[in-house]
KOLNURO-397292 format. One record per residue: x negated, y negated, z of N, C-alpha, C, O in turn; residue in one letter. Coordinates in pm, 1 decimal, m for minus. Each point is the difference from the previous one (the first is absolute). Layout:
BEGIN
@npx->X npy->Y npz->Z capx->X capy->Y capz->Z cpx->X cpy->Y cpz->Z opx->X opy->Y opz->Z lumvo->A .
...
REM end
This chain:
BEGIN
@npx->1384.2 npy->5445.8 npz->m567.6 capx->112.4 capy->m88.1 capz->25.0 cpx->m26.9 cpy->m96.6 cpz->114.3 opx->56.0 opy->m109.6 opz->2.7 lumvo->M .
@npx->m141.6 npy->149.1 npz->92.4 capx->m28.5 capy->m89.4 capz->111.9 cpx->m70.6 cpy->m125.9 cpz->m47.8 opx->24.6 opy->m108.7 opz->52.4 lumvo->K .
@npx->m112.6 npy->122.4 npz->m152.0 capx->m69.0 capy->m118.0 capz->m52.6 cpx->97.9 cpy->m94.1 cpz->m68.1 opx->m15.4 opy->m121.8 opz->9.0 lumvo->R .
@npx->116.1 npy->176.1 npz->m77.2 capx->99.4 capy->m83.6 capz->m67.1 cpx->83.3 cpy->m74.8 cpz->103.0 opx->38.3 opy->m114.6 opz->m23.8 lumvo->I .
@npx->m9.2 npy->177.3 npz->138.4 capx->79.1 capy->m65.3 capz->103.7 cpx->m72.6 cpy->m120.2 cpz->56.7 opx->64.2 opy->m97.7 opz->38.7 lumvo->Q .
@npx->m196.8 npy->102.1 npz->m32.7 capx->m77.5 capy->m109.3 capz->57.9 cpx->m2.8 cpy->m121.6 cpz->m90.9 opx->m8.4 opy->m112.4 opz->49.4 lumvo->A .
@npx->15.1 npy->130.7 npz->m179.1 capx->m4.6 capy->m112.3 capz->m92.5 cpx->m34.9 cpy->48.4 cpz->m139.4 opx->m6.5 opy->120.5 opz->m24.1 lumvo->G .
@npx->m16.3 npy->m214.2 npz->m68.8 capx->m33.8 capy->38.6 capz->m137.0 cpx->m129.3 cpy->81.4 cpz->m4.8 opx->m95.3 opy->m28.1 opz->72.6 lumvo->P .
@npx->93.9 npy->128.8 npz->m159.0 capx->m115.4 capy->89.1 capz->m12.8 cpx->m47.6 cpy->m3.3 cpz->m144.5 opx->79.7 opy->13.7 opz->m92.9 lumvo->V .
@npx->m208.6 npy->m31.6 npz->74.7 capx->m56.7 capy->m0.6 capz->m134.6 cpx->5.7 cpy->139.0 cpz->m59.8 opx->m27.3 opy->99.1 opz->67.8 lumvo->R .
@npx->63.1 npy->m92.3 npz->m195.9 capx->1.5 capy->128.3 capz->m68.1 cpx->133.4 cpy->72.5 cpz->7.9 opx->17.1 opy->101.8 opz->m67.0 lumvo->G .
@npx->76.9 npy->m149.5 npz->145.1 capx->132.6 capy->60.9 capz->11.1 cpx->94.7 cpy->m81.2 cpz->m88.3 opx->m11.8 opy->m122.3 opz->m8.4 lumvo->I .
@npx->103.6 npy->189.1 npz->m55.7 capx->89.9 capy->m70.0 capz->m91.2 cpx->82.5 cpy->m104.8 cpz->74.0 opx->39.8 opy->19.0 opz->115.0 lumvo->S .
@npx->m16.0 npy->m127.7 npz->m182.8 capx->79.7 capy->m108.4 capz->58.6 cpx->141.3 cpy->49.2 cpz->28.2 opx->61.8 opy->m40.9 opz->98.2 lumvo->I .
@npx->m10.7 npy->128.6 npz->m183.9 capx->135.1 capy->52.5 capz->19.3 cpx->10.1 cpy->75.0 cpz->132.4 opx->97.7 opy->m16.8 opz->72.9 lumvo->K .
@npx->m196.2 npy->98.4 npz->m41.3 capx->0.4 capy->75.1 capz->125.0 cpx->m8.2 cpy->m93.9 cpz->120.1 opx->67.3 opy->21.6 opz->100.8 lumvo->L .
@npx->m150.1 npy->m126.1 npz->m111.9 capx->m10.8 capy->m97.2 capz->108.9 cpx->131.1 cpy->m74.9 cpz->18.6 opx->41.9 opy->m25.1 opz->113.0 lumvo->Q .
@npx->23.2 npy->m10.6 npz->m223.5 capx->127.5 capy->m71.5 capz->9.6 cpx->108.5 cpy->88.4 cpz->60.6 opx->83.0 opy->m48.3 opz->77.1 lumvo->E .
@npx->m82.6 npy->176.6 npz->m111.0 capx->98.0 capy->91.8 capz->58.9 cpx->m19.7 cpy->10.9 cpz->150.9 opx->97.1 opy->2.2 opz->75.6 lumvo->E .
@npx->m221.7 npy->4.5 npz->m32.4 capx->m28.3 capy->8.5 capz->143.5 cpx->42.2 cpy->m128.3 cpz->71.2 opx->57.5 opy->5.7 opz->108.7 lumvo->E .
@npx->m85.3 npy->m120.4 npz->m168.5 capx->39.1 capy->m128.5 capz->58.6 cpx->152.1 cpy->m10.4 cpz->8.5 opx->54.2 opy->m47.4 opz->99.8 lumvo->R .
@npx->14.3 npy->92.1 npz->m205.8 capx->146.5 capy->m4.1 capz->m1.3 cpx->58.8 cpy->92.8 cpz->106.2 opx->100.3 opy->m33.3 opz->63.1 lumvo->E .
@npx->m162.5 npy->149.2 npz->m43.5 capx->46.9 capy->93.7 capz->102.4 cpx->m8.9 cpy->m63.0 cpz->138.4 opx->89.8 opy->17.5 opz->82.4 lumvo->R .
@npx->m198.7 npy->m91.1 npz->m56.4 capx->m14.9 capy->m66.7 capz->130.2 cpx->99.6 cpy->m113.9 cpz->16.1 opx->49.1 opy->m23.6 opz->110.4 lumvo->R .
@npx->m18.4 npy->m47.5 npz->m218.7 capx->94.4 capy->m111.8 capz->7.1 cpx->142.8 cpy->46.5 cpz->25.1 opx->79.9 opy->m75.0 opz->56.2 lumvo->D .
@npx->m46.5 npy->196.5 npz->m96.4 capx->136.1 capy->51.1 capz->14.3 cpx->24.4 cpy->69.4 cpz->133.1 opx->104.9 opy->61.6 opz->18.5 lumvo->N .
@npx->m198.0 npy->m70.1 npz->73.1 capx->14.2 capy->65.8 capz->130.3 cpx->112.2 cpy->m64.9 cpz->80.4 opx->4.5 opy->m122.3 opz->13.2 lumvo->Y .
@npx->85.8 npy->203.9 npz->40.2 capx->109.3 capy->m47.2 capz->84.9 cpx->m11.9 cpy->72.4 cpz->134.0 opx->5.8 opy->122.9 opz->3.5 lumvo->V .
@npx->m22.2 npy->m196.3 npz->107.3 capx->m14.1 capy->65.9 capz->130.3 cpx->130.4 cpy->67.2 cpz->43.5 opx->108.5 opy->m35.4 opz->m46.1 lumvo->P .
@npx->m122.0 npy->133.5 npz->136.4 capx->116.9 capy->72.4 capz->51.5 cpx->93.8 cpy->m93.0 cpz->75.9 opx->121.1 opy->1.5 opz->m22.5 lumvo->E .
@npx->m177.0 npy->m82.9 npz->112.9 capx->80.8 capy->m94.7 capz->76.9 cpx->m51.7 cpy->m140.4 cpz->m25.7 opx->m120.8 opy->m21.8 opz->m9.4 lumvo->T .
@npx->210.7 npy->m71.5 npz->m1.7 capx->m36.6 capy->m137.6 capz->m29.1 cpx->m55.8 cpy->m68.2 cpz->124.0 opx->53.2 opy->16.9 opz->109.8 lumvo->S .
@npx->m158.9 npy->m92.7 npz->m126.7 capx->m56.5 capy->m77.2 capz->110.2 cpx->87.6 cpy->m120.9 cpz->30.6 opx->m11.2 opy->m59.6 opz->107.2 lumvo->A .
@npx->97.6 npy->23.6 npz->m200.2 capx->87.3 capy->m115.1 capz->19.6 cpx->125.0 cpy->33.6 cpz->79.4 opx->73.3 opy->m90.3 opz->40.3 lumvo->L .
@npx->m47.6 npy->217.6 npz->m17.2 capx->116.2 capy->42.4 capz->77.2 cpx->m47.4 cpy->67.0 cpz->128.6 opx->m14.3 opy->122.2 opz->4.4 lumvo->E .
@npx->m10.0 npy->m200.2 npz->99.5 capx->m49.6 capy->59.2 capz->125.1 cpx->106.3 cpy->88.3 cpz->64.9 opx->120.0 opy->m23.2 opz->m14.7 lumvo->P .
@npx->m166.6 npy->124.1 npz->86.1 capx->90.2 capy->95.2 capz->62.9 cpx->54.6 cpy->m51.2 cpz->133.0 opx->113.8 opy->30.7 opz->35.3 lumvo->Q .
@npx->m192.4 npy->m107.7 npz->38.7 capx->41.2 capy->m45.1 capz->132.0 cpx->39.8 cpy->m146.5 cpz->1.2 opx->10.4 opy->m64.3 opz->m104.5 lumvo->G .
@npx->11.3 npy->13.5 npz->223.2 capx->38.5 capy->m138.9 capz->19.3 cpx->m124.1 cpy->m89.2 cpz->m3.4 opx->m103.5 opy->35.5 opz->56.4 lumvo->M .
@npx->113.7 npy->m150.1 npz->m121.7 capx->m108.6 capy->m97.1 capz->m5.2 cpx->32.9 cpy->m110.9 cpz->98.5 opx->104.5 opy->m64.1 opz->m10.6 lumvo->I .
@npx->m194.2 npy->41.3 npz->106.9 capx->21.4 capy->m104.1 capz->100.4 cpx->m69.7 cpy->m128.0 cpz->m45.3 opx->m119.7 opy->0.0 opz->m28.8 lumvo->A .
@npx->196.5 npy->m109.3 npz->22.8 capx->m55.9 capy->m129.6 capz->m38.1 cpx->36.8 cpy->m102.2 cpz->106.0 opx->90.9 opy->22.6 opz->79.9 lumvo->I .
@npx->m161.5 npy->m135.0 npz->m79.1 capx->32.3 capy->m105.6 capz->95.9 cpx->102.0 cpy->m95.9 cpz->m62.0 opx->34.1 opy->11.5 opz->m117.7 lumvo->D .
@npx->13.5 npy->m105.1 npz->198.0 capx->105.3 capy->m91.0 capz->m44.9 cpx->m48.8 cpy->m91.4 cpz->m112.2 opx->77.5 opy->m32.3 opz->m90.0 lumvo->Q .
@npx->m204.3 npy->m10.1 npz->93.0 capx->m53.5 capy->m85.2 capz->m106.9 cpx->2.9 cpy->71.8 cpz->m134.9 opx->34.6 opy->m58.9 opz->m102.4 lumvo->D .
@npx->m70.8 npy->185.2 npz->104.1 capx->2.3 capy->78.2 capz->m123.6 cpx->142.9 cpy->17.7 cpz->m49.3 opx->25.5 opy->m6.5 opz->m120.3 lumvo->T .
@npx->67.3 npy->28.7 npz->212.1 capx->141.1 capy->13.5 capz->m37.0 cpx->51.6 cpy->m129.3 cpz->m62.8 opx->73.5 opy->3.8 opz->m98.7 lumvo->K .
@npx->m112.0 npy->m118.6 npz->155.7 capx->40.2 capy->m129.2 capz->m56.3 cpx->m56.5 cpy->m19.0 cpz->m140.6 opx->67.7 opy->m52.3 opz->m88.5 lumvo->D .
@npx->m192.9 npy->95.5 npz->68.8 capx->m62.5 capy->m10.6 capz->m131.3 cpx->74.1 cpy->87.5 cpz->m101.7 opx->25.0 opy->m43.3 opz->m112.6 lumvo->M .
@npx->10.1 npy->165.9 npz->151.9 capx->74.6 capy->87.9 capz->m89.7 cpx->136.8 cpy->m58.7 cpz->m34.1 opx->46.0 opy->11.7 opz->m113.6 lumvo->L .
@npx->18.8 npy->m74.4 npz->210.8 capx->128.8 capy->m64.4 capz->m25.4 cpx->m15.4 cpy->m115.4 cpz->m98.4 opx->87.6 opy->m21.8 opz->m83.6 lumvo->N .
@npx->m198.2 npy->m52.4 npz->92.7 capx->m24.3 capy->m111.2 capz->m91.5 cpx->m17.6 cpy->49.5 cpz->m143.9 opx->32.6 opy->m71.2 opz->m95.0 lumvo->A .
@npx->m84.1 npy->192.7 npz->79.8 capx->m18.2 capy->58.7 capz->m132.8 cpx->120.0 cpy->84.2 cpz->m43.6 opx->m9.7 opy->75.0 opz->m97.2 lumvo->F .
@npx->121.5 npy->m86.3 npz->167.1 capx->123.9 capy->73.3 capz->m29.8 cpx->m15.1 cpy->151.5 cpz->12.5 opx->61.7 opy->74.8 opz->m75.9 lumvo->D .
@npx->m142.8 npy->m29.2 npz->170.5 capx->m10.0 capy->142.0 capz->33.4 cpx->66.0 cpy->21.1 cpz->135.6 opx->m64.1 opy->45.4 opz->94.8 lumvo->F .
@npx->192.1 npy->m78.4 npz->m86.4 capx->69.0 capy->0.5 capz->128.9 cpx->42.3 cpy->139.2 cpz->44.9 opx->6.9 opy->25.9 opz->120.2 lumvo->K .
@npx->21.0 npy->62.7 npz->m212.1 capx->54.2 capy->130.2 capz->39.4 cpx->m92.9 cpy->113.9 cpz->m41.6 opx->39.8 opy->88.2 opz->m76.1 lumvo->S .
@npx->m161.0 npy->m90.0 npz->124.8 capx->m93.5 capy->108.7 capz->m28.3 cpx->25.2 cpy->115.7 cpz->96.3 opx->13.8 opy->m21.9 opz->120.4 lumvo->L .
@npx->m7.6 npy->145.0 npz->m172.0 capx->18.0 capy->114.3 capz->89.9 cpx->m129.5 cpy->30.6 cpz->74.4 opx->m108.8 opy->m31.7 opz->m48.2 lumvo->P .
@npx->120.3 npy->92.1 npz->163.6 capx->m114.4 capy->44.3 capz->81.2 cpx->m86.7 cpy->m114.6 cpz->50.6 opx->m117.9 opy->21.0 opz->28.8 lumvo->N .
@npx->173.0 npy->m141.4 npz->m17.3 capx->m75.9 capy->m113.6 capz->52.6 cpx->72.4 cpy->m51.6 cpz->122.6 opx->119.2 opy->m30.3 opz->m5.6 lumvo->V .
@npx->m191.1 npy->20.1 npz->116.6 capx->59.4 capy->m48.6 capz->123.1 cpx->m89.8 cpy->m101.4 cpz->68.1 opx->m122.5 opy->11.3 opz->m3.7 lumvo->G .
@npx->184.8 npy->m111.0 npz->66.1 capx->m75.6 capy->m103.3 capz->70.4 cpx->m37.8 cpy->52.2 cpz->137.4 opx->83.0 opy->55.5 opz->72.0 lumvo->V .
@npx->m208.4 npy->m73.7 npz->m37.1 capx->m51.5 capy->43.2 capz->129.3 cpx->m56.6 cpy->m122.4 cpz->71.5 opx->m55.2 opy->m90.1 opz->m63.3 lumvo->Q .
@npx->69.2 npy->87.9 npz->193.2 capx->m51.6 capy->m111.2 capz->78.8 cpx->m151.4 cpy->m8.3 cpz->m12.1 opx->m66.8 opy->102.4 opz->m14.5 lumvo->E .
@npx->12.1 npy->m223.3 npz->20.5 capx->m144.3 capy->m21.7 capz->m14.8 cpx->m78.2 cpy->68.8 cpz->111.2 opx->m107.8 opy->53.6 opz->m25.5 lumvo->A .
@npx->159.1 npy->m53.8 npz->147.5 capx->m70.3 capy->63.7 capz->111.3 cpx->m11.5 cpy->150.6 cpz->m19.7 opx->m101.5 opy->59.7 opz->35.7 lumvo->N .
@npx->205.2 npy->2.1 npz->m92.3 capx->m3.2 capy->143.9 capz->m24.4 cpx->m107.9 cpy->35.9 cpz->m101.2 opx->m68.1 opy->101.3 opz->15.6 lumvo->D .
@npx->51.8 npy->m182.9 npz->m118.7 capx->m100.9 capy->28.0 capz->m101.3 cpx->m139.9 cpy->m12.9 cpz->57.6 opx->m87.2 opy->80.2 opz->m33.4 lumvo->Q .
@npx->63.4 npy->m178.2 npz->118.4 capx->m132.3 capy->m15.2 capz->59.9 cpx->m33.3 cpy->120.4 cpz->86.5 opx->m113.7 opy->47.3 opz->m1.3 lumvo->Q .
@npx->210.7 npy->3.0 npz->76.1 capx->m24.4 capy->115.2 capz->85.5 cpx->m29.2 cpy->125.2 cpz->m81.9 opx->m84.6 opy->80.4 opz->39.0 lumvo->N .
@npx->152.7 npy->m62.7 npz->m151.2 capx->m22.7 capy->117.3 capz->m83.1 cpx->m137.4 cpy->m3.2 cpz->m64.9 opx->m64.0 opy->104.2 opz->m14.2 lumvo->Q .
@npx->18.0 npy->m221.7 npz->m25.0 capx->m127.3 capy->m11.6 capz->m69.0 cpx->m115.1 cpy->m23.7 cpz->96.4 opx->m115.0 opy->m10.5 opz->m42.6 lumvo->Q .
@npx->143.7 npy->2.1 npz->169.7 capx->m105.3 capy->m24.8 capz->97.8 cpx->m49.4 cpy->m143.0 cpz->m5.6 opx->m119.6 opy->m24.7 opz->16.0 lumvo->G .
@npx->208.7 npy->m69.3 npz->m38.2 capx->m38.2 capy->m139.9 capz->m13.8 cpx->m56.3 cpy->m59.4 cpz->127.9 opx->45.1 opy->33.2 opz->109.7 lumvo->G .
@npx->m142.3 npy->m120.1 npz->m123.3 capx->m63.5 capy->m74.9 capz->108.7 cpx->m67.9 cpy->89.7 cpz->102.9 opx->m8.3 opy->m37.6 opz->116.9 lumvo->N .
@npx->m38.9 npy->151.4 npz->m155.6 capx->m75.3 capy->86.4 capz->91.0 cpx->m146.4 cpy->m6.7 cpz->m40.1 opx->m38.3 opy->51.6 opz->m105.0 lumvo->Q .
@npx->m42.1 npy->m113.7 npz->186.5 capx->m143.0 capy->m11.9 capz->m31.3 cpx->m82.4 cpy->64.2 cpz->105.8 opx->m122.8 opy->0.1 opz->m8.9 lumvo->R .
REM end
């Protein structure tokens, strides 16, 4: 079965390969990557861009000052 997971295998029935491919396509993760658990910090430019695209009321999104983001990421430290 490990060879089938890697890709098509010569000598194995096409039906078995298709079943394995279909099993992989139907995988549903436990938690969605699109639903973050914590708060997402964005800058004002990003917030303005989201507003322009009519994403004004997104949950878990907060505007953070630009100076705070630089300090968290270690900005301008050489």
